Gaussian input, Z-matrix of N, CA and C with variables (Angstrom, degrees):
# hf/3-21g

backbone

0 1
 N
 C     1     B1
 C     2     B2     1     A1
 N     3     B3     2     A2     1     D1
 C     4     B4     3     A3     2     D2
 C     5     B5     4     A4     3     D3
 N     6     B6     5     A5     4     D4
 C     7     B7     6     A6     5     D5
 C     8     B8     7     A7     6     D6
 N     9     B9     8     A8     7     D7
 C    10    B10     9     A9     8     D8
 C    11    B11    10    A10     9     D9
 N    12    B12    11    A11    10    D10
 C    13    B13    12    A12    11    D11
 C    14    B14    13    A13    12    D12
 N    15    B15    14    A14    13    D13
 C    16    B16    15    A15    14    D14
 C    17    B17    16    A16    15    D15
 N    18    B18    17    A17    16    D16
 C    19    B19    18    A18    17    D17
 C    20    B20    19    A19    18    D18
 N    21    B21    20    A20    19    D19
 C    22    B22    21    A21    20    D20
 C    23    B23    22    A22    21    D21
 N    24    B24    23    A23    22    D22
 C    25    B25    24    A24    23    D23
 C    26    B26    25    A25    24    D24
 N    27    B27    26    A26    25    D25
 C    28    B28    27    A27    26    D26
 C    29    B29    28    A28    27    D27
 N    30    B30    29    A29    28    D28
 C    31    B31    30    A30    29    D29
 C    32    B32    31    A31    30    D30
 N    33    B33    32    A32    31    D31
 C    34    B34    33    A33    32    D32
 C    35    B35    34    A34    33    D33
 N    36    B36    35    A35    34    D34
 C    37    B37    36    A36    35    D35
 C    38    B38    37    A37    36    D36
 N    39    B39    38    A38    37    D37
 C    40    B40    39    A39    38    D38
 C    41    B41    40    A40    39    D39
 N    42    B42    41    A41    40    D40
 C    43    B43    42    A42    41    D41
 C    44    B44    43    A43    42    D42
 N    45    B45    44    A44    43    D43
 C    46    B46    45    A45    44    D44
 C    47    B47    46    A46    45    D45
 N    48    B48    47    A47    46    D46
 C    49    B49    48    A48    47    D47
 C    50    B50    49    A49    48    D48
 N    51    B51    50    A50    49    D49
 C    52    B52    51    A51    50    D50
 C    53    B53    52    A52    51    D51
 N    54    B54    53    A53    52    D52
 C    55    B55    54    A54    53    D53
 C    56    B56    55    A55    54    D54
 N    57    B57    56    A56    55    D55
 C    58    B58    57    A57    56    D56
 C    59    B59    58    A58    57    D57
 N    60    B60    59    A59    58    D58
 C    61    B61    60    A60    59    D59
 C    62    B62    61    A61    60    D60
 N    63    B63    62    A62    61    D61
 C    64    B64    63    A63    62    D62
 C    65    B65    64    A64    63    D63
 N    66    B66    65    A65    64    D64
 C    67    B67    66    A66    65    D65
 C    68    B68    67    A67    66    D66
 N    69    B69    68    A68    67    D67
 C    70    B70    69    A69    68    D68
 C    71    B71    70    A70    69    D69
 N    72    B72    71    A71    70    D70
 C    73    B73    72    A72    71    D71
 C    74    B74    73    A73    72    D72
 N    75    B75    74    A74    73    D73
 C    76    B76    75    A75    74    D74
 C    77    B77    76    A76    75    D75
 N    78    B78    77    A77    76    D76
 C    79    B79    78    A78    77    D77
 C    80    B80    79    A79    78    D78
 N    81    B81    80    A80    79    D79
 C    82    B82    81    A81    80    D80
 C    83    B83    82    A82    81    D81
 N    84    B84    83    A83    82    D82
 C    85    B85    84    A84    83    D83
 C    86    B86    85    A85    84    D84
 N    87    B87    86    A86    85    D85
 C    88    B88    87    A87    86    D86
 C    89    B89    88    A88    87    D87
 N    90    B90    89    A89    88    D88
 C    91    B91    90    A90    89    D89
 C    92    B92    91    A91    90    D90
 N    93    B93    92    A92    91    D91
 C    94    B94    93    A93    92    D92
 C    95    B95    94    A94    93    D93
 N    96    B96    95    A95    94    D94
 C    97    B97    96    A96    95    D95
 C    98    B98    97    A97    96    D96
 N    99    B99    98    A98    97    D97
 C   100   B100    99    A99    98    D98
 C   101   B101   100   A100    99    D99
 N   102   B102   101   A101   100   D100
 C   103   B103   102   A102   101   D101
 C   104   B104   103   A103   102   D102
 N   105   B105   104   A104   103   D103
 C   106   B106   105   A105   104   D104
 C   107   B107   106   A106   105   D105
 N   108   B108   107   A107   106   D106
 C   109   B109   108   A108   107   D107
 C   110   B110   109   A109   108   D108
 N   111   B111   110   A110   109   D109
 C   112   B112   111   A111   110   D110
 C   113   B113   112   A112   111   D111
 N   114   B114   113   A113   112   D112
 C   115   B115   114   A114   113   D113
 C   116   B116   115   A115   114   D114
 N   117   B117   116   A116   115   D115
 C   118   B118   117   A117   116   D116
 C   119   B119   118   A118   117   D117
 N   120   B120   119   A119   118   D118
 C   121   B121   120   A120   119   D119
 C   122   B122   121   A121   120   D120
 N   123   B123   122   A122   121   D121
 C   124   B124   123   A123   122   D122
 C   125   B125   124   A124   123   D123
 N   126   B126   125   A125   124   D124
 C   127   B127   126   A126   125   D125
 C   128   B128   127   A127   126   D126
 N   129   B129   128   A128   127   D127
 C   130   B130   129   A129   128   D128
 C   131   B131   130   A130   129   D129
 N   132   B132   131   A131   130   D130
 C   133   B133   132   A132   131   D131
 C   134   B134   133   A133   132   D132
 N   135   B135   134   A134   133   D133
 C   136   B136   135   A135   134   D134
 C   137   B137   136   A136   135   D135
 N   138   B138   137   A137   136   D136
 C   139   B139   138   A138   137   D137
 C   140   B140   139   A139   138   D138
 N   141   B141   140   A140   139   D139
 C   142   B142   141   A141   140   D140
 C   143   B143   142   A142   141   D141
 N   144   B144   143   A143   142   D142
 C   145   B145   144   A144   143   D143
 C   146   B146   145   A145   144   D144
 N   147   B147   146   A146   145   D145
 C   148   B148   147   A147   146   D146
 C   149   B149   148   A148   147   D147
 N   150   B150   149   A149   148   D148
 C   151   B151   150   A150   149   D149
 C   152   B152   151   A151   150   D150
 N   153   B153   152   A152   151   D151
 C   154   B154   153   A153   152   D152
 C   155   B155   154   A154   153   D153
 N   156   B156   155   A155   154   D154
 C   157   B157   156   A156   155   D155
 C   158   B158   157   A157   156   D156
 N   159   B159   158   A158   157   D157
 C   160   B160   159   A159   158   D158
 C   161   B161   160   A160   159   D159
 N   162   B162   161   A161   160   D160
 C   163   B163   162   A162   161   D161
 C   164   B164   163   A163   162   D162
 N   165   B165   164   A164   163   D163
 C   166   B166   165   A165   164   D164
 C   167   B167   166   A166   165   D165
 N   168   B168   167   A167   166   D166
 C   169   B169   168   A168   167   D167
 C   170   B170   169   A169   168   D168
 N   171   B171   170   A170   169   D169
 C   172   B172   171   A171   170   D170
 C   173   B173   172   A172   171   D171
 N   174   B174   173   A173   172   D172
 C   175   B175   174   A174   173   D173
 C   176   B176   175   A175   174   D174
 N   177   B177   176   A176   175   D175
 C   178   B178   177   A177   176   D176
 C   179   B179   178   A178   177   D177
 N   180   B180   179   A179   178   D178
 C   181   B181   180   A180   179   D179
 C   182   B182   181   A181   180   D180
 N   183   B183   182   A182   181   D181
 C   184   B184   183   A183   182   D182
 C   185   B185   184   A184   183   D183
 N   186   B186   185   A185   184   D184
 C   187   B187   186   A186   185   D185
 C   188   B188   187   A187   186   D186
 N   189   B189   188   A188   187   D187
 C   190   B190   189   A189   188   D188
 C   191   B191   190   A190   189   D189
 N   192   B192   191   A191   190   D190
 C   193   B193   192   A192   191   D191
 C   194   B194   193   A193   192   D192
 N   195   B195   194   A194   193   D193
 C   196   B196   195   A195   194   D194
 C   197   B197   196   A196   195   D195
 N   198   B198   197   A197   196   D196
 C   199   B199   198   A198   197   D197
 C   200   B200   199   A199   198   D198
 N   201   B201   200   A200   199   D199
 C   202   B202   201   A201   200   D200
 C   203   B203   202   A202   201   D201
 N   204   B204   203   A203   202   D202
 C   205   B205   204   A204   203   D203
 C   206   B206   205   A205   204   D204
 N   207   B207   206   A206   205   D205
 C   208   B208   207   A207   206   D206
 C   209   B209   208   A208   207   D207
 N   210   B210   209   A209   208   D208
 C   211   B211   210   A210   209   D209
 C   212   B212   211   A211   210   D210
 N   213   B213   212   A212   211   D211
 C   214   B214   213   A213   212   D212
 C   215   B215   214   A214   213   D213
 N   216   B216   215   A215   214   D214
 C   217   B217   216   A216   215   D215
 C   218   B218   217   A217   216   D216
 N   219   B219   218   A218   217   D217
 C   220   B220   219   A219   218   D218
 C   221   B221   220   A220   219   D219
 N   222   B222   221   A221   220   D220
 C   223   B223   222   A222   221   D221
 C   224   B224   223   A223   222   D222

   B1=1.4589
   B2=1.5237
   B3=1.3135
   B4=1.4497
   B5=1.5312
   B6=1.3111
   B7=1.4597
   B8=1.5142
   B9=1.3344
   B10=1.4648
   B11=1.5245
   B12=1.3280
   B13=1.4607
   B14=1.5211
   B15=1.3214
   B16=1.4614
   B17=1.5269
   B18=1.3138
   B19=1.4616
   B20=1.5280
   B21=1.3277
   B22=1.4637
   B23=1.5259
   B24=1.3232
   B25=1.4643
   B26=1.5269
   B27=1.3219
   B28=1.4699
   B29=1.5244
   B30=1.3133
   B31=1.4611
   B32=1.5290
   B33=1.3166
   B34=1.4642
   B35=1.5129
   B36=1.3197
   B37=1.4624
   B38=1.5227
   B39=1.3278
   B40=1.4635
   B41=1.5350
   B42=1.3257
   B43=1.4647
   B44=1.5330
   B45=1.3194
   B46=1.4575
   B47=1.5232
   B48=1.3202
   B49=1.4675
   B50=1.5311
   B51=1.3257
   B52=1.4612
   B53=1.5314
   B54=1.3170
   B55=1.4640
   B56=1.5171
   B57=1.3258
   B58=1.4614
   B59=1.5336
   B60=1.3200
   B61=1.4667
   B62=1.5357
   B63=1.3140
   B64=1.4621
   B65=1.5310
   B66=1.3223
   B67=1.4647
   B68=1.5263
   B69=1.3240
   B70=1.4654
   B71=1.5334
   B72=1.3409
   B73=1.4562
   B74=1.5298
   B75=1.3264
   B76=1.4630
   B77=1.5304
   B78=1.3123
   B79=1.4630
   B80=1.5261
   B81=1.3158
   B82=1.4665
   B83=1.5298
   B84=1.3232
   B85=1.4670
   B86=1.5226
   B87=1.3107
   B88=1.4616
   B89=1.5285
   B90=1.3209
   B91=1.4647
   B92=1.5319
   B93=1.3273
   B94=1.4644
   B95=1.5272
   B96=1.3136
   B97=1.4660
   B98=1.5285
   B99=1.3211
   B100=1.4615
   B101=1.5235
   B102=1.3334
   B103=1.4644
   B104=1.5250
   B105=1.3403
   B106=1.4610
   B107=1.5239
   B108=1.3057
   B109=1.4603
   B110=1.5414
   B111=1.3221
   B112=1.4621
   B113=1.5220
   B114=1.3235
   B115=1.4522
   B116=1.5325
   B117=1.3080
   B118=1.4718
   B119=1.5241
   B120=1.3198
   B121=1.4682
   B122=1.5359
   B123=1.3190
   B124=1.4687
   B125=1.5231
   B126=1.3310
   B127=1.4700
   B128=1.5353
   B129=1.3233
   B130=1.4614
   B131=1.5264
   B132=1.3252
   B133=1.4627
   B134=1.5292
   B135=1.3370
   B136=1.4662
   B137=1.5259
   B138=1.3124
   B139=1.4615
   B140=1.5231
   B141=1.3389
   B142=1.4639
   B143=1.5243
   B144=1.3183
   B145=1.4615
   B146=1.5340
   B147=1.3273
   B148=1.4618
   B149=1.5312
   B150=1.3224
   B151=1.4672
   B152=1.5285
   B153=1.3289
   B154=1.4714
   B155=1.5286
   B156=1.3180
   B157=1.4654
   B158=1.5276
   B159=1.3229
   B160=1.4635
   B161=1.5307
   B162=1.3225
   B163=1.4638
   B164=1.5278
   B165=1.3239
   B166=1.4581
   B167=1.5173
   B168=1.3315
   B169=1.4622
   B170=1.5294
   B171=1.3135
   B172=1.4672
   B173=1.5270
   B174=1.3298
   B175=1.4618
   B176=1.5268
   B177=1.3243
   B178=1.4602
   B179=1.5276
   B180=1.3243
   B181=1.4653
   B182=1.5233
   B183=1.3208
   B184=1.4663
   B185=1.5274
   B186=1.3290
   B187=1.4659
   B188=1.5333
   B189=1.3213
   B190=1.4610
   B191=1.5167
   B192=1.3241
   B193=1.4675
   B194=1.5228
   B195=1.3335
   B196=1.4773
   B197=1.5154
   B198=1.3300
   B199=1.4707
   B200=1.5316
   B201=1.3205
   B202=1.4657
   B203=1.5300
   B204=1.3171
   B205=1.4693
   B206=1.5267
   B207=1.3220
   B208=1.4664
   B209=1.5286
   B210=1.3133
   B211=1.4608
   B212=1.5048
   B213=1.3209
   B214=1.4679
   B215=1.5271
   B216=1.3439
   B217=1.4589
   B218=1.5365
   B219=1.3134
   B220=1.4634
   B221=1.5358
   B222=1.3290
   B223=1.4677
   B224=1.4629
   A1=110.61
   A2=117.12
   A3=120.55
   A4=111.01
   A5=117.62
   A6=121.04
   A7=112.29
   A8=116.76
   A9=120.49
   A10=111.81
   A11=116.65
   A12=120.10
   A13=110.71
   A14=116.45
   A15=119.61
   A16=110.10
   A17=116.25
   A18=120.91
   A19=110.38
   A20=116.86
   A21=121.04
   A22=110.75
   A23=116.81
   A24=120.84
   A25=110.36
   A26=116.91
   A27=119.58
   A28=111.93
   A29=117.06
   A30=119.79
   A31=110.05
   A32=116.42
   A33=120.94
   A34=112.25
   A35=117.08
   A36=121.29
   A37=110.62
   A38=116.41
   A39=119.87
   A40=111.67
   A41=116.78
   A42=120.35
   A43=109.57
   A44=117.06
   A45=121.31
   A46=111.31
   A47=116.45
   A48=120.11
   A49=111.51
   A50=117.23
   A51=120.52
   A52=110.06
   A53=116.74
   A54=120.57
   A55=112.11
   A56=116.94
   A57=120.68
   A58=110.15
   A59=117.25
   A60=120.37
   A61=110.51
   A62=116.80
   A63=120.51
   A64=111.27
   A65=116.68
   A66=120.15
   A67=110.72
   A68=116.73
   A69=120.77
   A70=109.54
   A71=116.86
   A72=120.62
   A73=110.43
   A74=116.73
   A75=120.93
   A76=111.14
   A77=116.46
   A78=121.26
   A79=110.10
   A80=115.80
   A81=120.53
   A82=111.00
   A83=117.41
   A84=121.26
   A85=111.29
   A86=117.75
   A87=120.49
   A88=110.47
   A89=117.79
   A90=119.84
   A91=111.12
   A92=116.88
   A93=120.17
   A94=110.97
   A95=115.86
   A96=120.06
   A97=111.02
   A98=117.20
   A99=120.26
   A100=111.15
   A101=116.49
   A102=120.31
   A103=112.58
   A104=116.96
   A105=120.81
   A106=113.09
   A107=117.82
   A108=123.26
   A109=110.71
   A110=115.63
   A111=122.05
   A112=110.63
   A113=115.94
   A114=118.75
   A115=108.88
   A116=115.36
   A117=120.48
   A118=113.42
   A119=117.79
   A120=119.76
   A121=111.32
   A122=117.46
   A123=120.31
   A124=110.57
   A125=115.97
   A126=120.19
   A127=109.92
   A128=115.84
   A129=120.23
   A130=110.82
   A131=118.26
   A132=122.04
   A133=111.08
   A134=116.64
   A135=119.90
   A136=111.47
   A137=116.25
   A138=119.49
   A139=110.89
   A140=117.96
   A141=119.95
   A142=111.04
   A143=117.38
   A144=121.14
   A145=110.05
   A146=116.03
   A147=120.07
   A148=111.41
   A149=117.19
   A150=120.54
   A151=110.37
   A152=116.25
   A153=119.49
   A154=110.67
   A155=116.47
   A156=120.53
   A157=110.71
   A158=116.31
   A159=121.25
   A160=110.91
   A161=116.88
   A162=119.95
   A163=110.85
   A164=116.68
   A165=120.40
   A166=111.91
   A167=116.45
   A168=120.70
   A169=111.16
   A170=116.14
   A171=119.36
   A172=111.15
   A173=116.34
   A174=120.58
   A175=110.58
   A176=116.26
   A177=120.70
   A178=110.88
   A179=116.58
   A180=120.39
   A181=111.31
   A182=116.80
   A183=120.44
   A184=110.97
   A185=116.90
   A186=120.31
   A187=110.04
   A188=116.37
   A189=119.97
   A190=111.97
   A191=116.94
   A192=119.74
   A193=111.48
   A194=116.64
   A195=119.38
   A196=110.90
   A197=116.34
   A198=119.93
   A199=110.04
   A200=116.72
   A201=120.23
   A202=110.70
   A203=116.80
   A204=120.44
   A205=110.60
   A206=117.33
   A207=120.63
   A208=110.14
   A209=116.69
   A210=120.30
   A211=112.90
   A212=116.69
   A213=120.91
   A214=110.30
   A215=117.03
   A216=120.14
   A217=112.02
   A218=117.29
   A219=120.13
   A220=112.76
   A221=115.95
   A222=119.62
   A223=115.49
   D1=-35.83
   D2=-178.01
   D3=-61.10
   D4=-38.68
   D5=-179.88
   D6=-62.78
   D7=-37.87
   D8=179.11
   D9=-65.79
   D10=-41.47
   D11=-179.71
   D12=-70.62
   D13=-35.99
   D14=177.38
   D15=-64.87
   D16=-39.30
   D17=176.75
   D18=-63.84
   D19=-39.68
   D20=178.51
   D21=-63.49
   D22=-41.41
   D23=179.26
   D24=-63.49
   D25=-47.08
   D26=-178.62
   D27=-68.37
   D28=-38.15
   D29=176.67
   D30=-63.66
   D31=-43.83
   D32=176.78
   D33=-61.30
   D34=-36.49
   D35=177.62
   D36=-63.23
   D37=-45.41
   D38=-179.92
   D39=-67.61
   D40=-37.24
   D41=177.67
   D42=-64.82
   D43=-42.45
   D44=177.87
   D45=-62.19
   D46=-44.22
   D47=179.15
   D48=-63.59
   D49=-36.26
   D50=176.34
   D51=-64.12
   D52=-39.68
   D53=177.44
   D54=-65.52
   D55=-41.12
   D56=178.75
   D57=-66.46
   D58=-40.27
   D59=177.02
   D60=-61.85
   D61=-38.16
   D62=177.39
   D63=-66.44
   D64=-36.45
   D65=176.49
   D66=-63.69
   D67=-41.09
   D68=177.72
   D69=-63.05
   D70=-40.50
   D71=177.79
   D72=-59.40
   D73=-41.68
   D74=179.52
   D75=-61.23
   D76=-43.85
   D77=179.60
   D78=-61.36
   D79=-47.64
   D80=-179.05
   D81=-63.57
   D82=-41.40
   D83=-178.99
   D84=-62.97
   D85=-41.80
   D86=-179.92
   D87=-70.59
   D88=-38.97
   D89=177.60
   D90=-63.18
   D91=-40.66
   D92=177.04
   D93=-62.88
   D94=-42.43
   D95=179.76
   D96=-63.17
   D97=-38.47
   D98=179.26
   D99=-67.74
   D100=-36.48
   D101=179.04
   D102=-69.31
   D103=-28.87
   D104=-177.69
   D105=-72.48
   D106=-14.47
   D107=179.35
   D108=52.14
   D109=55.49
   D110=-179.55
   D111=-76.76
   D112=166.12
   D113=173.83
   D114=-72.05
   D115=169.55
   D116=-170.97
   D117=-59.91
   D118=-42.69
   D119=-176.28
   D120=-70.07
   D121=-38.98
   D122=178.32
   D123=-67.75
   D124=-40.52
   D125=178.68
   D126=-64.00
   D127=-42.73
   D128=179.82
   D129=-62.04
   D130=-41.14
   D131=179.38
   D132=-63.65
   D133=-43.37
   D134=179.85
   D135=-66.65
   D136=-41.04
   D137=-179.37
   D138=-69.32
   D139=-37.12
   D140=176.97
   D141=-62.87
   D142=-39.26
   D143=176.90
   D144=-63.67
   D145=-42.64
   D146=-179.91
   D147=-67.13
   D148=-36.43
   D149=179.00
   D150=-65.44
   D151=-42.90
   D152=177.61
   D153=-61.73
   D154=-44.11
   D155=177.92
   D156=-64.51
   D157=-37.53
   D158=179.46
   D159=-62.41
   D160=-43.78
   D161=179.57
   D162=-64.27
   D163=-41.50
   D164=176.69
   D165=-63.42
   D166=-40.13
   D167=179.70
   D168=-66.10
   D169=-40.11
   D170=177.30
   D171=-63.66
   D172=-41.26
   D173=178.04
   D174=-63.69
   D175=-43.64
   D176=179.22
   D177=-61.02
   D178=-44.24
   D179=178.38
   D180=-63.19
   D181=-41.23
   D182=-179.73
   D183=-64.93
   D184=-42.38
   D185=178.61
   D186=-63.48
   D187=-42.44
   D188=178.32
   D189=-61.76
   D190=-42.70
   D191=178.57
   D192=-66.10
   D193=-36.98
   D194=175.63
   D195=-62.35
   D196=-40.42
   D197=178.82
   D198=-61.90
   D199=-42.74
   D200=179.68
   D201=-63.04
   D202=-45.49
   D203=-178.66
   D204=-63.80
   D205=-45.20
   D206=179.31
   D207=-62.22
   D208=-42.04
   D209=178.17
   D210=-61.89
   D211=-39.45
   D212=179.86
   D213=-71.11
   D214=-43.88
   D215=-177.70
   D216=-66.82
   D217=-37.12
   D218=-177.80
   D219=-87.93
   D220=-14.49
   D221=-175.48
   D222=-84.35

C-alpha cells in the first residue's frame, strides 16, 4: 500500500509542476502581448486565450496538490 501512496504523491507533484509551468507560460504570453502594442481586438483575443489557459493551469495545480495531500494522508 505504501508504494501506491508514494506513487500518488510523486504523480501529484509532477501534475502540480506542470500547472505551475503553465501559469508561467500565461504570464510570459501576456507580457509579450503587452510589448507588441497590438490593437484592442488583437490584444483582447490574446488575453482571452491566456485567461483560459490560466484557469486550466490553476485547476491542474489544484488537482495535483489534492493528489499530494491525499497521498500523504493515506500513506
